[in-house]
C-alpha positions in Angstrom: -15.9 14.8 15.8 -18.9 17.1 15.3 -20.4 16.7 11.8 -22.4 19.7 10.6 -25.4 19.3 8.3 -23.5 20.4 5.2 -20.9 17.7 5.7 -23.5 15.1 6.5 -24.9 15.7 2.9 -21.5 14.7 1.5 -21.4 11.5 -0.4 -18.2 9.7 -1.4 -17.5 6.7 -3.7 -14.2 4.8 -3.1 -13.1 3.0 -6.2 -10.6 0.1 -6.4 -10.1 -3.1 -8.3 -10.5 -5.2 -5.1 -9.4 -5.5 -1.5 -6.3 -7.6 -2.2 -3.1 -5.7 -2.2 -2.2 -2.5 -0.5 -4.3 -0.1 -2.6 -7.5 -2.1 -2.3 -7.1 -2.6 1.4 -6.4 1.1 1.9 -9.5 2.0 -0.2 -11.8 -0.2 1.9 -10.4 1.2 5.1 -10.8 4.8 3.8 -14.5 3.9 3.2 -14.8 2.4 6.7 -13.2 5.4 8.4 -15.7 7.8 6.7 -18.6 5.6 7.6 -17.4 5.5 11.2 -18.0 9.3 11.5 -21.3 9.4 9.8 -20.4 10.2 6.1 -22.3 8.5 3.3 -19.5 6.4 1.8 -19.6 3.6 -0.7 -17.0 1.1 -1.8 -17.1 0.3 -5.6 -15.2 -2.5 -7.1 -15.4 -4.8 -10.2 -14.4 -7.8 -8.1 -17.4 -10.1 -8.0 -15.9 -11.9 -5.0 -16.8 -8.8 -3.0 -20.5 -9.0 -3.5 -20.8 -10.7 -0.1 -19.9 -7.5 1.6 -22.4 -5.5 -0.4 -20.2 -3.5 -2.8 -21.1 -2.5 -6.3 -19.4 -4.7 -8.9 -19.1 -4.8 -12.6 -20.7 -7.2 -15.1 -19.0 -10.6 -15.6 -18.2 -9.8 -19.3 -16.3 -6.6 -18.3 -14.5 -8.4 -15.5 -13.3 -11.1 -17.9 -12.3 -8.4 -20.4 -10.3 -6.6 -17.8 -8.4 -9.8 -16.9 -7.6 -10.4 -20.6 -6.4 -6.8 -20.8 -4.0 -7.4 -17.9 -2.6 -10.6 -19.3 -2.3 -9.2 -22.9 -0.3 -6.2 -21.8 2.1 -8.4 -19.8 2.6 -10.8 -22.7 2.5 -8.4 -25.7 3.5 -4.9 -24.6 6.1 -5.0 -21.8 9.5 -6.6 -21.8 10.6 -5.7 -18.2 9.6 -7.5 -15.0 7.7 -4.6 -13.4 3.9 -4.1 -13.6 3.1 -2.0 -16.7 -0.5 -0.9 -17.7 -0.6 1.8 -20.4 -4.0 0.5 -21.4 -6.8 0.2 -18.9 -10.2 -1.5 -19.1 -13.0 1.0 -18.3 -15.9 0.3 -15.9 -17.2 3.9 -16.0 -20.4 2.8 -17.8 -21.2 0.4 -15.0 -21.2 3.2 -12.5 -24.6 4.9 -11.9 -24.8 8.7 -12.3 -24.1 10.3 -9.0 -23.1 13.7 -7.5 -20.8 11.8 -5.1 -17.1 12.6 -4.9 -15.2 9.8 -6.7 -12.1 8.8 -4.7 -10.1 6.6 -6.9 -7.4 4.4 -5.2 -6.2 2.4 -8.2 -7.4 3.0 -11.8 -5.5 0.1 -13.3 -8.2 -2.0 -15.1 -10.9 0.1 -13.5 -11.0 3.4 -15.4 -9.3 4.8 -18.4 -7.3 8.0 -18.2 -9.9 9.6 -20.5 -12.6 8.7 -18.0 -10.5 10.1 -15.2 -10.1 13.4 -17.1 -13.9 13.5 -17.5 -14.5 13.0 -13.8 -11.8 15.5 -12.9 -13.4 18.2 -15.1 -16.7 17.6 -13.4 -15.0 18.7 -10.1 -15.7 15.4 -8.4 -12.4 13.5 -8.5 -9.9 12.7 -5.7 -7.1 10.2 -6.3 -4.7 8.5 -3.9 -1.3 7.5 -5.3 -0.4 4.1 -3.9 2.3 3.8 -6.5 3.7 5.9 -9.3 1.2 5.0 -12.0 -0.4 8.4 -12.0 2.7 10.1 -13.2 4.1 7.6 -15.7 3.0 6.3 -19.1 2.3 2.9 -17.7 4.8 1.8 -15.1 3.7 1.4 -11.5 7.2 1.9 -10.3 9.8 3.7 -12.5 12.8 2.1 -10.7 15.9 4.0 -12.0 14.2 5.4 -15.1 13.3 9.1 -15.0 11.7 9.4 -18.4 8.4 10.0 -16.7 9.7 13.5 -15.9 9.3 14.4 -19.6 7.3 12.4 -22.2 8.1 8.7 -21.5 9.8 8.4 -24.9 11.5 5.1 -25.9 10.3 3.5 -22.7 12.8 0.8 -21.6 10.0 -1.3 -20.1 8.0 -1.5 -23.3 8.6 -3.4 -26.5 9.6 -1.2 -29.4 6.2 -1.4 -31.2 4.5 -0.4 -27.9 6.5 2.7 -27.3 4.0 5.0 -28.9 1.2 3.6 -26.7 3.2 4.4 -23.6 4.0 7.9 -24.9 0.3 8.6 -25.7 -0.7 7.3 -22.2 1.8 9.7 -20.6 0.4 12.6 -22.7 -3.1 11.8 -21.4 -1.7 11.6 -17.8 -0.3 15.1 -18.1 -3.7 16.4 -19.2 -5.2 14.8 -16.1 -2.7 16.3 -13.8 -3.2 19.8 -15.3 -7.0 19.7 -14.5 -7.5 22.4 -11.9 -10.2 20.6 -9.8 -8.2 17.3 -9.4 -7.1 16.6 -5.8 -4.3 14.1 -5.2 -3.6 12.3 -1.9 -0.2 10.7 -1.2 0.5 8.3 1.7 4.1 9.6 1.8 6.1 12.8 1.1 8.3 10.7 -1.1 5.6 10.2 -3.7 4.1 13.6 -3.2 7.4 15.2 -4.1 7.4 13.2 -7.3 4.0 14.5 -8.4 5.1 18.1 -7.8 8.3 17.5 -9.8 6.3 16.3 -12.8 3.6 19.1 -12.5 4.9 21.9 -10.2 1.6 23.9 -10.6 -0.3 21.1 -8.8 1.6 21.6 -5.5 -1.4 23.3 -3.7 -3.7 20.4 -4.6 -1.4 17.6 -3.4 -2.0 16.3 0.2 -0.1 13.8 2.3 -2.4 11.5 4.3 -1.3 8.2 5.7 -3.4 5.1 4.9 -5.9 4.5 7.8 -5.4 1.6 10.1 -8.3 0.2 12.2 -7.9 0.1 16.0 -6.7 -3.4 16.9 -9.3 -5.6 18.5 -8.4 -6.6 22.1 -9.1 -10.3 21.5 -5.8 -11.7 22.7 -2.8 -10.5 24.7 0.7 -10.9 23.5 1.6 -13.9 25.7 -1.5 -15.9 24.8 -0.7 -15.5 21.0 2.9 -16.6 21.6 1.8 -19.5 23.7 -0.6 -20.7 21.1 2.2 -20.6 18.5 4.5 -22.5 20.8 6.9 -19.6 21.2 9.0 -19.6 24.4 9.2 -16.5 26.6 12.9 -16.1 26.0 12.7 -16.5 22.2 13.2 -13.4 20.1 10.7 -13.3 17.2 11.7 -11.6 14.0 8.7 -11.0 11.8 8.2 -10.7 8.0 4.7 -10.1 6.4 3.8 -10.2 2.8 0.6 -11.1 0.8 3.0 -13.1 -1.5 6.0 -14.3 0.4 7.8 -15.0 -2.9 7.5 -11.4 -4.2 11.1 -10.3 -4.9 10.2 -6.7 -4.4 9.5 -7.2 -0.7 13.1 -8.1 0.0 12.8 -11.7 1.4 16.3 -12.4 0.1 17.8 -9.5 2.0 16.2 -10.7 5.3 17.4 -14.3 4.8 20.9 -13.1 4.1 20.9 -10.8 7.1 19.8 -13.6 9.5 22.6 -15.8 8.1 25.1 -13.0 9.0 24.0 -12.9 12.6 26.1 -14.5 15.3 25.3 -18.1 16.0 24.2 -17.4 19.5 21.7 -14.7 18.4 20.4 -17.0 15.6 19.8 -19.7 18.2 17.9 -17.3 20.4 15.7 -16.1 17.5 12.9 -17.5 15.4 11.5 -16.0 12.1 7.7 -15.7 11.8 6.6 -15.5 8.2 3.1 -14.3 7.7 1.5 -14.6 4.2 0.9 -17.0 1.4 3.2 -18.5 -1.3 6.6 -20.0 -0.9 9.5 -18.2 0.9 12.2 -19.3 -1.5 15.2 -18.3 0.5 17.6 -20.3 2.6 16.7 -20.3 6.3 17.2 -22.9 9.0 13.8 -24.7 8.9 14.0 -25.4 12.7 14.0 -21.6 13.4 11.2 -20.7 10.9 7.4 -20.6 11.4 5.2 -19.9 8.4 1.6 -19.0 9.1 -1.5 -17.7 7.4 -4.3 -15.6 8.7 -7.4 -17.7 9.6 -10.4 -17.7 11.8 -8.2 -17.9 14.9 -5.4 -15.3 14.3 -5.3 -12.2 12.1 -2.3 -10.3 10.8 -2.5 -8.0 13.8 -2.4 -11.0 16.2 0.8 -12.2 14.6 2.3 -8.7 14.7 1.5 -8.6 18.4 3.5 -11.8 18.9 6.6 -10.4 17.2 9.5 -8.6 19.0 10.3 -6.7 15.8 8.9 -6.6 12.3 11.3 -6.3 9.4 10.2 -4.5 6.2 13.2 -5.0 3.8 11.4 -3.8 0.6 13.6 -3.1 -2.4 10.7 -1.2 -4.2 7.7 0.2 -2.3 5.8 3.3 -1.3 4.6 3.0 2.3 3.3 -0.6 3.1 0.2 -0.8 5.3 1.9 -3.4 7.5 4.1 -0.7 9.0 1.1 1.2 10.4 -0.5 -2.1 11.4 2.6 -3.1 13.4 2.9 0.2 15.1 -0.8 0.2 16.0 -0.2 -2.9 18.2 3.1 -1.5 19.6 5.5 -3.7 17.7 8.7 -1.9 16.6 9.7 -1.9 12.9 13.1 -2.1 11.1 12.8 -1.0 7.4 14.8 -0.2 4.3 15.3 3.4 3.0 12.8 2.8 0.2 9.9 5.1 -0.7 8.1 6.5 2.3 9.3 3.9 4.8 12.0 6.0 6.4 9.6 9.0 6.9 7.5 7.0 9.3 10.3 5.1 11.0 12.3 8.3 11.6 9.3 9.8 13.3 9.1 6.8 15.6 12.9 6.7 16.2 13.2 3.3 14.6 16.1 2.1 12.5 16.4 2.3 8.8 19.0 0.4 6.6 20.2 0.9 3.1 18.1 -0.8 0.4 19.3 -4.4 -0.2 22.1 -4.2 2.4 21.8 -7.5 4.3 25.0 -6.5 6.2 23.4 -3.3 7.6 20.2 -5.1 8.5 22.1 -7.9 10.3 24.0 -5.3 12.4 20.8 -3.6 13.4 19.2 -7.0 14.3 22.2 -7.8 16.5 22.1 -4.4 18.3 18.3 -3.7 18.4 17.1 -3.8 22.0 14.5 -6.4 22.9 12.6 -4.0 25.2 10.3 -1.4 23.7 7.6 0.8 25.4 4.9 -0.8 23.3 2.1 1.3 24.9 3.9 4.5 23.9 4.4 3.2 20.3 0.6 2.4 20.2 -0.3 5.9 21.5 1.8 7.7 18.9 0.6 5.4 16.1 -3.0 6.1 17.0 -2.5 9.8 16.5 -1.1 9.1 13.0 -3.0 6.2 11.5 -6.3 5.9 13.4 -9.7 6.1 11.5 -10.7 9.3 13.3 -7.5 11.1 12.5 -7.5 10.1 8.8 -11.3 10.7 8.4 -10.8 14.3 9.5 -8.0 14.8 7.1 -10.0 13.4 4.2 -13.0 15.6 5.1 -10.9 18.7 4.8 -9.7 17.6 1.3 -13.3 16.8 0.1 -14.5 20.2 1.4 -11.8 21.9 -0.8 
């Protein structure tokens, strides 16, 4: 891509609470994809563990304060099980003055809504919505509640004495959304439509851009990874990836039930490859399960390469990075009809099942063909998720 002198002068700061979790990883990759085309990009995070990669970080006292803010809200304000953050710690004072565009990927325990309003009014704020927090009074996912469409009054997720805090947070969020210079990026049409439903006048400033995925390194071929894991050539590998394997929102229960519903002959031909940390607390035949973590030998993309199919059975999600990662190595995906998942899978002619329906998932697993043109999948994925494609899309938004 030809970069003119005016664009070369552009400076961008990507802000996130860390690189763990979908938002943090997407933020770091957005920073990398801009760097790869010659844009002055910086990654800013309060996580002190990231100092080894040269990012700016907050002071220790502020980091500890942010952690107490998180725990305090969980214990004192919310009564539901979903993440809720109507109050946010603020690191704005730790950021040096700059004319850079501030691209915020997650403001939870990073910036207050008031600071975001200030940045937006300066004309230098772009925000990516990795969940619904930007349109609610505190909830990161609204589930079946639609009170975010108005004023978040009598929030069912909050304790009674915290209801006013949530309502005030929602009021501030609406002020932020009405700021003319704010630009919002959404990884899926699903969440973009929600923003426009809350604030119709913002429609011309909402953009759909997929999270960037790096080009896989050609370190191993598929057969060498499978051989190293002790996987036979005739074995069918069903994959499941989650940072926390015990996270109930990722649908591990649905996957386990679906496998138990498969015919015995298909179960005997199949093995389940679990990639992540934590305990997979669901009933599966231990003889047919492999649990692995990323290490110095194999990365997530290596394990995805070894799979015959990746299953993403989320019961609550936006658009998990692992879908793009899987498609970039040519591995097909089966996913639930949650959030932005069906948008991508429909584009790639891959199956989608009804949320939490183990029976539907089991039927798909039994019928899903074992042969896929993996090279064609990789080619199509590269034109959607690659650093070059996403960097060009981000540049057009920054220019606006």
